[in-house]
C-alpha positions as CSV (number, residue, x, y, z in Angstrom):
1,M,0.0,0.0,0.0
2,L,1.2,3.5,-1.0
3,T,1.6,5.5,2.3
4,E,3.5,8.6,1.0
5,L,4.4,10.3,-2.3
6,Y,6.9,13.1,-2.6
7,V,7.5,15.0,-5.8
8,E,10.0,17.8,-6.5
9,N,10.8,19.9,-9.5
10,F,8.5,17.9,-11.8
11,V,7.1,20.1,-14.6
12,L,4.8,22.6,-12.7
13,I,5.2,20.9,-9.4
14,D,7.7,22.7,-7.2
15,S,7.4,20.3,-4.2
16,L,4.6,18.3,-2.7
17,R,4.2,15.5,-0.2
18,L,1.0,13.5,0.1
19,Q,0.0,10.8,2.6
20,F,-2.4,8.1,2.0
21,G,-4.1,5.3,3.8
22,R,-6.5,2.6,2.8
23,G,-9.7,3.5,1.0
24,L,-10.7,5.4,-2.0
25,H,-8.7,8.6,-2.7
26,V,-10.2,11.0,-5.3
27,F,-8.4,13.7,-7.2
28,T,-10.3,16.5,-8.8
29,G,-9.4,19.9,-10.4
30,E,-10.1,22.2,-13.2
31,T,-9.3,21.1,-16.7
32,G,-5.5,21.8,-17.3
33,A,-4.8,22.1,-13.6
34,G,-2.2,19.3,-13.9
35,K,-4.0,16.2,-12.8
36,S,-2.0,14.2,-15.2
37,L,1.3,15.4,-13.7
38,L,0.6,13.6,-10.5
39,L,0.0,10.4,-12.4
40,D,3.0,10.9,-14.6
41,A,5.2,11.4,-11.5
42,T,3.7,8.2,-10.0
43,R,4.5,6.3,-13.3
44,L,8.1,7.6,-13.2
45,V,8.8,6.3,-9.7
46,L,7.2,3.0,-10.6
47,G,9.7,2.5,-13.5
48,G,7.7,4.2,-16.3
49,R,9.3,6.0,-19.2
50,A,11.3,9.1,-18.4
51,S,11.7,12.4,-20.3
52,A,14.1,15.1,-19.6
53,S,11.4,17.6,-20.6
54,T,9.6,16.8,-17.3
55,V,12.4,18.4,-15.2
56,Q,11.2,21.8,-14.1
57,R,12.9,24.6,-16.0
58,G,16.0,25.9,-14.2
59,A,16.3,22.8,-12.0
60,D,19.1,20.3,-12.2
61,N,16.8,17.4,-11.7
62,A,13.4,16.1,-10.8
63,Y,12.8,13.7,-7.9
64,V,10.0,11.4,-7.0
65,E,9.8,9.2,-4.0
66,A,7.1,6.7,-3.0
67,V,6.8,4.8,0.4
68,F,5.0,1.6,0.5
69,E,4.0,-1.0,3.1
70,V,4.7,-4.5,1.6
71,P,3.2,-7.5,3.3
72,A,5.3,-10.6,3.6
73,K,5.0,-13.5,1.1
74,T,3.8,-11.3,-1.7
75,L,5.3,-11.0,-5.2
76,A,6.9,-7.7,-4.2
77,A,8.3,-9.1,-1.1
78,N,9.8,-12.1,-3.0
79,L,11.3,-9.8,-5.6
80,L,13.0,-7.8,-2.8
81,A,14.3,-11.0,-1.2
82,N,15.7,-12.3,-4.4
83,W,17.5,-9.0,-5.0
84,G,18.9,-9.1,-1.5
85,I,17.2,-5.8,-0.4
86,G,16.0,-5.8,3.1
87,T,13.0,-4.1,4.5
88,E,12.4,-2.5,7.9
89,D,8.9,-3.4,9.3
90,G,7.8,-4.1,5.6
91,T,8.5,-0.5,4.6
92,V,9.9,0.0,1.1
93,I,11.0,3.3,-0.4
94,L,11.2,3.7,-4.2
95,S,12.9,6.8,-5.5
96,R,14.0,8.0,-9.0
97,T,16.0,11.0,-9.9
98,L,15.7,12.4,-13.4
99,Y,18.4,14.8,-14.5
100,A,18.1,17.6,-17.1
101,N,20.5,15.8,-19.4
102,G,18.2,12.7,-19.5
103,R,20.1,10.5,-17.1
104,T,18.1,8.7,-14.5
105,T,18.9,7.0,-11.2
106,C,16.6,4.5,-9.5
107,R,16.8,3.3,-5.9
108,V,15.0,0.9,-3.6
109,N,15.6,1.4,0.0
110,G,18.7,3.4,-0.8
111,R,20.2,0.8,-3.1
112,T,20.7,1.5,-6.8
113,V,18.6,-0.7,-9.1
114,T,17.9,-0.8,-12.8
115,V,14.8,0.8,-14.4
116,Q,13.6,-2.7,-15.2
117,M,14.0,-3.8,-11.6
118,L,12.0,-0.7,-10.6
119,K,9.3,-1.4,-13.1
120,S,9.0,-5.1,-12.0
121,L,8.6,-4.0,-8.4
122,G,6.2,-1.3,-9.4
123,D,4.1,-3.6,-11.3
124,A,3.8,-5.9,-8.2
125,L,2.9,-3.0,-6.0
126,V,0.5,-0.9,-8.1
127,E,-2.1,-1.6,-10.8
128,M,-2.5,1.6,-13.0
129,Q,-5.6,1.7,-15.1
130,G,-5.0,4.7,-17.4
131,Q,-7.0,5.8,-20.5
132,H,-4.1,5.3,-22.9
133,E,-1.6,3.0,-21.4
134,S,-0.8,-0.6,-21.5
135,Q,-2.1,-2.3,-18.4
136,T,-0.3,-5.3,-16.7
137,M,-3.7,-6.8,-16.2
138,L,-4.2,-6.9,-20.0
139,T,-1.3,-9.2,-20.8
140,M,-2.4,-12.8,-21.7
141,R,0.0,-14.2,-19.2
142,Y,-1.4,-12.2,-16.3
143,Q,-5.0,-13.1,-17.4
144,R,-4.1,-16.8,-17.3
145,T,-2.5,-16.3,-13.8
146,L,-5.6,-14.4,-12.6
147,L,-8.0,-17.1,-13.9
148,D,-5.9,-19.7,-12.0
149,L,-6.1,-17.8,-8.8
150,Y,-9.8,-17.2,-9.2
151,G,-10.4,-20.9,-9.9
152,K,-8.0,-21.9,-7.0
153,H,-5.9,-24.0,-9.4
154,E,-2.6,-23.4,-7.7
155,D,-1.8,-27.0,-6.7
156,L,-2.8,-28.2,-10.2
157,V,-0.7,-25.3,-11.9
158,D,2.3,-26.4,-9.7
159,A,1.9,-30.1,-10.7
160,V,1.8,-29.1,-14.4
161,A,4.9,-27.0,-14.0
162,L,6.7,-29.9,-12.3
163,A,5.6,-32.3,-15.0
164,Y,6.9,-30.0,-17.7
165,R,10.3,-29.7,-16.0
166,Q,10.4,-33.6,-15.9
167,V,9.6,-33.7,-19.6
168,R,12.3,-31.2,-20.4
169,R,14.9,-33.1,-18.3
170,A,14.0,-36.5,-19.9
171,R,14.2,-34.9,-23.4
172,E,17.5,-33.5,-22.6
173,Q,18.8,-36.8,-21.4
174,L,17.6,-38.5,-24.6
175,A,19.2,-35.8,-26.8
176,K,22.5,-36.3,-25.2
177,A,22.2,-40.1,-25.6
178,Q,21.2,-39.7,-29.3
179,V,24.6,-39.0,-30.7
180,S,25.3,-40.1,-34.2
181,E,26.9,-43.5,-34.8
182,R,30.0,-41.8,-36.2
183,E,30.3,-39.7,-33.0
184,R,29.7,-42.7,-30.9
185,A,32.4,-44.7,-32.6
186,Q,34.8,-41.8,-32.3
187,Q,34.0,-41.6,-28.6
188,M,34.5,-45.3,-28.1
189,D,38.0,-45.2,-29.8
190,I,39.1,-42.3,-27.6
191,L,37.8,-43.9,-24.5
192,Q,39.3,-47.3,-25.3
193,F,42.7,-45.8,-26.0
194,Q,42.7,-43.8,-22.8
195,I,41.7,-46.9,-20.8
196,A,44.4,-49.0,-22.4
197,E,47.0,-46.4,-21.9
198,I,46.3,-46.0,-18.2
199,E,45.9,-49.8,-17.6
200,A,49.1,-50.6,-19.6
201,A,51.0,-48.3,-17.2
202,G,50.1,-50.7,-14.4
203,V,50.1,-47.9,-11.8
204,E,48.9,-48.6,-8.3
205,P,47.3,-46.2,-5.7
206,G,50.1,-44.6,-3.7
207,E,52.8,-45.8,-6.1
208,E,54.0,-42.4,-7.0
209,E,54.7,-41.5,-3.3
210,A,56.5,-44.8,-2.7
211,L,58.7,-44.3,-5.7
212,R,59.6,-40.8,-4.7
213,A,60.6,-41.9,-1.2
214,E,62.7,-44.8,-2.6
215,R,64.5,-42.5,-4.9
216,Q,65.2,-40.0,-2.1
217,R,66.7,-43.0,0.0
218,L,68.8,-44.2,-2.9
219,L,70.1,-40.7,-3.6
220,A,71.1,-40.4,0.0
221,F,72.8,-43.8,0.0
222,A,74.8,-42.8,-3.2
223,K,76.2,-39.8,-1.3
224,L,77.3,-42.1,1.6
225,Q,78.9,-44.5,-0.8
226,T,81.4,-41.8,-2.0
227,H,82.6,-41.3,1.7
228,I,82.8,-45.1,2.3
229,D,84.8,-45.7,-0.8
230,A,87.3,-42.9,0.2
231,L,87.5,-44.3,3.8
232,L,88.2,-47.9,2.6
233,S,90.8,-46.7,0.2
234,A,92.5,-44.8,3.0
235,L,92.4,-47.9,5.1
236,E,93.1,-50.7,2.7
237,D,95.1,-49.4,-0.2
238,P,98.0,-51.9,-0.5
239,R,100.6,-49.1,-1.0
240,V,99.4,-46.1,1.0
241,G,96.6,-47.5,3.0
242,A,96.7,-47.3,6.8
243,I,96.8,-51.1,7.3
244,A,99.7,-51.5,4.9
245,Q,101.6,-48.7,6.5
246,L,101.0,-50.0,10.0
247,A,102.2,-53.5,8.9
248,A,105.5,-52.0,7.7
249,A,105.7,-49.9,10.8
250,Y,105.2,-53.1,12.9
251,E,108.0,-54.9,11.2
252,E,110.5,-52.0,11.9
253,S,109.2,-51.6,15.5
254,A,109.8,-55.3,16.1
255,V,113.5,-55.0,15.3
256,L,114.0,-51.8,17.3
257,S,112.1,-53.0,20.4
258,T,114.6,-55.9,20.8
259,K,117.6,-53.9,20.3
260,V,116.9,-50.6,22.1
261,S,115.7,-50.8,25.6
262,E,114.1,-47.4,25.5
263,L,111.9,-48.6,22.5
264,S,110.8,-51.8,24.2
265,G,107.1,-52.3,23.7
266,I,106.5,-50.0,20.8
267,D,105.9,-53.1,18.6
268,E,102.9,-54.0,20.8
269,M,101.4,-50.5,20.5
270,I,101.7,-50.5,16.8
271,A,100.2,-54.0,16.7
272,S,97.3,-52.7,18.8
273,A,96.8,-49.8,16.4
274,R,96.9,-52.1,13.4
275,A,94.3,-54.4,15.0
276,N,91.9,-51.3,15.6
277,V,92.4,-50.1,12.0
278,E,91.7,-53.6,10.6
279,E,88.5,-53.8,12.8
280,A,87.4,-50.3,11.4
281,A,88.0,-51.7,7.9
282,F,86.0,-54.8,8.6
283,T,83.1,-52.8,10.1
284,T,83.1,-50.4,7.2
285,N,83.1,-53.2,4.6
286,K,80.3,-55.0,6.3
287,F,78.1,-51.8,6.2
288,A,79.1,-51.2,2.6
289,S,78.0,-54.6,1.6
290,R,74.4,-53.8,2.8
291,L,74.5,-50.3,1.3
292,H,75.0,-51.2,-2.2
293,V,73.0,-49.0,-4.6
294,D,72.1,-50.5,-7.9
295,P,72.3,-47.7,-10.5
296,N,69.9,-49.6,-12.7
297,R,67.2,-49.4,-10.0
298,L,67.6,-45.7,-9.7
299,Q,67.1,-45.3,-13.5
300,E,64.0,-47.6,-13.3
301,I,62.5,-45.3,-10.7
302,E,63.2,-42.3,-12.8
303,D,61.6,-43.9,-15.9
304,R,58.5,-45.0,-13.8
305,L,58.0,-41.5,-12.4
306,A,58.3,-40.1,-15.9
307,N,55.5,-42.4,-17.0
308,I,53.3,-41.3,-14.1
309,R,54.0,-37.7,-15.0
310,A,52.8,-38.3,-18.5
311,L,49.5,-39.8,-17.3
312,T,48.9,-37.0,-14.8
313,R,49.5,-34.3,-17.5
314,K,46.8,-36.0,-19.7
315,Y,44.3,-37.2,-17.3
316,G,44.6,-35.3,-14.0
317,P,46.9,-33.3,-11.9
318,T,47.2,-36.2,-9.4
319,L,47.4,-40.0,-9.7
320,D,44.1,-40.3,-7.8
321,E,42.4,-38.2,-10.5
322,V,43.9,-40.5,-13.2
323,F,42.1,-43.4,-11.4
324,V,38.9,-41.3,-11.3
325,H,39.2,-40.6,-15.0
326,L,39.8,-44.3,-15.7
327,A,36.6,-45.3,-13.8
328,T,34.5,-42.6,-15.5
329,S,35.9,-43.6,-18.9
330,K,35.0,-47.2,-18.3
331,E,31.4,-46.2,-17.3
332,A,31.1,-43.9,-20.3
333,L,32.4,-46.7,-22.6
334,Q,29.9,-49.2,-21.1
335,E,27.1,-46.7,-21.7
336,L,28.2,-46.4,-25.4
337,V,28.5,-50.1,-25.7
338,K,24.8,-50.6,-24.5
339,H,23.8,-47.5,-26.5
340,E,20.6,-49.0,-27.9
341,E,19.4,-50.1,-24.5
342,T,20.1,-46.7,-23.0
343,I,18.2,-45.0,-25.9
344,A,15.2,-47.2,-25.5
345,A,15.2,-46.6,-21.7
346,Y,15.4,-42.8,-22.2
347,E,12.6,-43.0,-24.9
348,D,10.5,-44.7,-22.4
349,E,11.2,-42.1,-19.7
350,V,10.2,-39.3,-22.2
351,R,7.0,-41.1,-23.2
352,V,6.0,-41.6,-19.5
353,A,6.8,-37.9,-18.7
354,E,5.0,-36.6,-21.7
355,N,1.9,-38.6,-21.1
356,H,1.8,-37.5,-17.5
357,Y,2.2,-33.8,-18.6
358,V,-0.5,-34.1,-21.2
359,E,-2.9,-35.7,-18.6
360,L,-2.3,-33.0,-16.0
361,A,-2.5,-30.2,-18.7
362,G,-5.9,-31.6,-19.9
363,R,-7.2,-31.5,-16.3
364,L,-5.9,-27.9,-16.0
365,T,-7.7,-27.0,-19.2
366,M,-11.0,-28.3,-17.9
367,A,-10.5,-26.6,-14.6
368,R,-9.8,-23.3,-16.4
369,E,-12.8,-23.7,-18.7
370,R,-15.1,-24.2,-15.6
371,A,-13.6,-21.2,-13.8
372,A,-13.8,-19.1,-17.0
373,K,-17.5,-19.5,-17.2
374,R,-18.0,-18.4,-13.6
375,L,-15.6,-15.5,-14.0
376,Q,-17.1,-14.1,-17.1
377,A,-20.7,-14.4,-15.6
378,E,-19.6,-12.4,-12.5
379,V,-17.9,-9.7,-14.6
380,Q,-20.8,-9.6,-17.0
381,A,-23.2,-9.0,-14.1
382,R,-20.9,-6.1,-12.8
383,L,-20.9,-4.6,-16.3
384,H,-24.7,-4.5,-16.3
385,E,-24.6,-2.8,-12.9
386,L,-22.4,-0.2,-14.6
387,H,-25.1,0.3,-17.3
388,M,-22.9,-1.4,-19.9
389,V,-25.9,-3.6,-20.9
390,D,-24.7,-4.2,-24.4
391,A,-21.2,-5.2,-23.4
392,Q,-20.1,-8.7,-23.6
393,F,-17.2,-10.1,-21.6
394,V,-15.9,-13.6,-22.4
395,V,-13.0,-15.4,-20.9
396,S,-11.5,-17.5,-23.7
397,V,-9.6,-20.7,-22.9
398,E,-8.0,-22.1,-26.1
399,R,-6.1,-25.4,-25.8
400,R,-3.0,-25.7,-28.0
401,P,-1.8,-29.3,-27.9
402,D,1.4,-28.4,-29.7
403,E,2.5,-25.7,-27.3
404,W,4.2,-26.9,-24.1
405,S,5.1,-24.8,-21.2
406,E,5.2,-24.8,-17.4
407,D,1.9,-22.9,-17.6
408,G,0.1,-25.7,-19.5
409,Q,-1.1,-25.7,-23.0
410,D,-3.8,-23.0,-22.8
411,V,-4.0,-19.5,-24.2
412,V,-6.3,-17.4,-21.9
413,D,-7.7,-14.1,-23.3
414,F,-10.2,-11.7,-22.1
415,L,-12.6,-10.9,-25.0
416,F,-14.9,-7.8,-25.2
417,S,-17.6,-6.4,-27.3
418,G,-19.0,-3.0,-26.5
419,N,-22.0,-2.8,-28.8
420,P,-24.5,-5.2,-30.4
421,G,-23.3,-6.9,-33.6
422,E,-19.6,-6.2,-32.8
423,T,-17.2,-9.2,-32.9
424,L,-15.6,-10.3,-29.7
425,A,-11.9,-9.3,-29.7
426,P,-9.1,-9.0,-27.0
427,L,-10.2,-6.4,-24.5
428,Q,-7.2,-4.2,-24.9
429,K,-7.7,-3.9,-28.6
430,V,-11.4,-3.0,-28.9
431,A,-12.4,-1.3,-25.7
432,S,-12.4,2.5,-25.5
433,G,-10.6,4.2,-22.6
434,G,-13.8,4.5,-20.5
435,E,-15.0,1.0,-21.4
436,L,-11.6,-0.4,-20.6
437,S,-11.4,1.1,-17.2
438,R,-14.9,0.2,-16.1
439,T,-14.4,-3.4,-17.4
440,L,-11.2,-3.6,-15.4
441,L,-13.1,-2.1,-12.3
442,A,-15.7,-4.8,-12.6
443,L,-13.0,-7.5,-12.9
444,K,-11.1,-6.0,-9.9
445,L,-14.3,-6.2,-7.8
446,V,-14.8,-9.9,-8.7
447,V,-11.2,-10.9,-8.0
448,A,-10.6,-8.5,-5.0
449,D,-10.2,-11.3,-2.6
450,I,-7.5,-13.1,-4.5
451,D,-5.5,-10.2,-6.2
452,E,-2.5,-9.3,-4.0
453,V,-1.9,-5.9,-5.6
454,E,-3.1,-3.5,-2.9
455,T,-2.9,-0.2,-4.7
456,L,-5.1,0.5,-7.7
457,I,-4.9,3.8,-9.7
458,F,-7.7,4.7,-12.1
459,D,-7.4,7.7,-14.5
460,E,-10.7,9.3,-15.3
461,I,-12.7,5.9,-15.1
462,D,-15.9,8.0,-15.3
463,A,-15.1,9.3,-18.8
464,G,-18.2,9.2,-20.9
465,V,-20.6,8.2,-18.1
466,S,-23.1,10.2,-16.2
467,G,-26.2,9.9,-14.0
468,D,-26.9,6.6,-12.5
469,A,-24.0,4.9,-14.4
470,A,-21.6,7.4,-12.8
471,L,-23.2,6.6,-9.4
472,R,-22.7,2.9,-9.9
473,V,-19.0,3.6,-10.8
474,A,-18.7,5.6,-7.7
475,Q,-20.3,2.9,-5.5
476,M,-18.0,0.2,-6.9
477,L,-14.9,2.2,-6.4
478,R,-15.9,2.9,-2.8
479,T,-16.6,-0.8,-2.3
480,L,-13.2,-1.7,-3.8
481,G,-11.6,0.8,-1.4
482,R,-13.0,-0.9,1.7
483,D,-10.3,-3.7,1.5
484,R,-7.5,-2.0,-0.4
485,Q,-6.2,1.3,-1.6
486,V,-7.7,3.1,-4.7
487,L,-6.6,6.4,-6.1
488,C,-8.8,7.9,-8.8
489,V,-8.6,11.1,-10.9
490,T,-12.1,12.1,-11.8
491,H,-14.4,14.7,-13.2
492,S,-17.5,13.1,-11.8
493,A,-19.2,14.6,-8.8
494,Q,-20.5,11.1,-7.8
495,V,-17.0,9.5,-7.8
496,A,-15.6,12.5,-5.9
497,A,-18.3,12.2,-3.3
498,A,-17.6,8.5,-2.9
499,G,-14.0,9.1,-1.8
500,H,-12.8,8.3,1.7
501,A,-10.3,11.2,1.1
502,H,-10.5,14.0,-1.4
503,F,-7.6,15.9,-2.9
504,Q,-7.9,19.0,-5.1
505,I,-5.4,19.8,-7.8
506,V,-4.9,23.5,-8.6
507,K,-2.9,25.4,-11.1
508,E,-2.1,29.0,-10.3
509,T,0.2,31.7,-11.6
510,L,2.7,33.3,-9.2
511,A,5.2,35.9,-10.3
512,G,4.5,35.1,-14.0
513,R,5.1,31.3,-13.6
514,A,2.4,28.6,-13.5
515,K,2.5,26.2,-10.5
516,T,0.5,23.2,-9.6
517,T,-0.3,22.3,-6.0
518,V,-2.3,19.5,-4.4
519,G,-4.2,19.7,-1.1
520,K,-6.4,17.5,0.9
521,L,-9.9,19.0,1.3
522,G,-11.8,19.5,4.5
523,S,-15.6,19.0,4.7
524,T,-16.6,22.5,3.6
525,A,-14.1,22.8,0.8
526,R,-15.0,19.4,-0.4
527,K,-18.6,20.2,-0.6
528,E,-17.8,23.2,-2.7
529,E,-15.6,21.3,-5.1
530,I,-18.3,18.6,-5.6
531,G,-20.8,21.5,-6.2
532,R,-18.4,22.7,-8.9
533,L,-18.2,19.3,-10.4
534,L,-22.0,19.2,-10.7
535,G,-21.6,21.6,-13.7
536,A,-23.1,24.9,-15.1
537,G,-26.8,25.5,-15.2
538,V,-27.3,24.6,-11.6
539,S,-27.5,27.4,-9.0
540,D,-24.8,27.5,-6.4
541,D,-27.2,26.8,-3.5
542,T,-28.8,23.9,-5.4
543,A,-25.4,22.5,-6.3
544,L,-24.2,22.7,-2.7
545,L,-27.3,20.9,-1.4
546,H,-26.9,18.2,-4.1
547,A,-23.2,17.9,-3.1
548,Q,-24.2,17.6,0.6
549,A,-26.7,14.9,-0.3
550,L,-24.2,12.9,-2.3
551,L,-21.7,13.0,0.6
552,E,-24.4,12.0,3.0
553,S,-25.4,9.1,0.9
554,F,-21.9,7.7,0.8
555,R,-21.4,8.3,4.6
556,K,-24.7,6.2,5.3
557,D,-23.3,3.5,2.9
558,T,-20.1,3.4,5.0
559,M,-22.1,3.2,8.3
560,A,-24.3,0.4,6.8
561,H,-21.2,-1.6,6.1
562,T,-19.4,-0.9,9.4
């Protein structure tokens, strides 16, 4: 529901702020006062077309802001949730700035949005019924949705949508399976080659890590072997090795120890050193025999790791992913091998899904046809109340078996004929502005309990009607305003008197410049404005009495329904 509208620097409007509640709000004024400006500003903030010419002369920009209360779980609330725009206590602020250079900025709760997003939200919040504009309600998709809501087909509509998605999925699976025989043969050759290459390598899980560890160990052993060889050479070389040198030293010491008393015993010391060196050589040789590194094994490891790297480059960054590729390739090959069986199974799935969809879509068509008869009868009755006795309103439901969608196979169209002998045609194509507005008013009254759009705006719905017909329009607008919010620009005294709130639009010239203002009327001013609307040829006193009587009649109507 629209709670506040603020307009600034918009054509003849300097600045105005209006506040609204539930009920029927009427707007009146002299011809040319600028009633259309208010609607144009409202259209702008709801995502309508923008023109730089509407920016007030001398101003940098025009600005329009609208504050709405948005109930939870409505289309508008869902849109906001999908966009990630939060609301505080269900309050949503739409704003649009139009610059003199034609640039425009749209915001919802302070967040910048596109014009299309603003329009989508605006369509979910407000239904505008203008004399010469395209109404959301007149689109065939909306009419079908409205018929389903009226007929309470929501569960069946959801079932049809689910069945359609199942058909689409089954068809997609079949299409993927239905590759040409040439493509299938090529795919099988590729898969067979890849499987053979991986299996021929004979790789095992964890083998790469084990090989790398073994290579590291062998390389470390190779480094030790160099030191061992040098040590054994130093100990065992027959010419310069420690053992040979100690043997020569022992022979000399043996001679000296017997001839020189002071050198007695040195032969034993050298013999002991020789024994220790020989023990060291023995221990080293024993370790070296176990440390032997086979150079061929190291080359085998390098070759094996190179093979593994070749596999991982082609089939996955790791050996584990190579195994995954092998498994999926075998599965894919098996599917291609049993291609005909798979195709037959998918074809069966498609047939079952299609039959299920057609059965549900047929049930939905019958439900729509039953609801269409009830809906058109109720709207027709309302049109007669509006003195459109020659008008015909028909809800057409046409089954198109070759057209499949989540919404079923039906084209729903609201058809209208305004005069005897005229052919029924889509409502938006044949109805005049007044006929269109009144037909939509009748429709809104019928679907008031199911239509979640809370704010309705009618632009001169009373055009071309007077007398009792105008009174019935007024009564219906007031009835509609009991449960929702209705804004109506009118020239009719009856409609003006029916309003729960009355605003007057005035154009005046100040300092050589025209200016449009809007003000809410009190009881006295309202009576005078309704008297003016009653037209020339009626004395002022009589017009005021008539105005008072109209106001009283609608006040009594309100009390009767309290």
